[in-house]
C-alpha positions, 0 to 999 in steps of 0.5 A: 539809608535807601538801600537799608530801607528797601532791604527792610521793605523787601524782608517785610514783604516776605515775612508777610507773604509767608505768613499768609501762606501759612494762614492758607495752610493752616485753614486747609489742614483745619478743614481736613482735620475736620473732615477726618473727625467727621469720617472717624465718627461715621466709621465708629457709628458703623463699627458699632452698628456692626457689633450689634448685628453681630452680637445678635446674630450669636444670640441666635446661634445653638448652643454648642455641646461638649 
């Protein structure tokens, strides 16, 4: 009986350790995802600004005659 309880205790300790590790990994992934989303938002803003500037430059070019 004591052997069974010891085995169960070891399995439970392992389960708790793995659960804690997964929680830490999940939190790390959440932070990385939030960071990636912020970088993506910043890149999208920069692309929009570049597009506006490019459109303005194109509008200033003289029309080509055929």
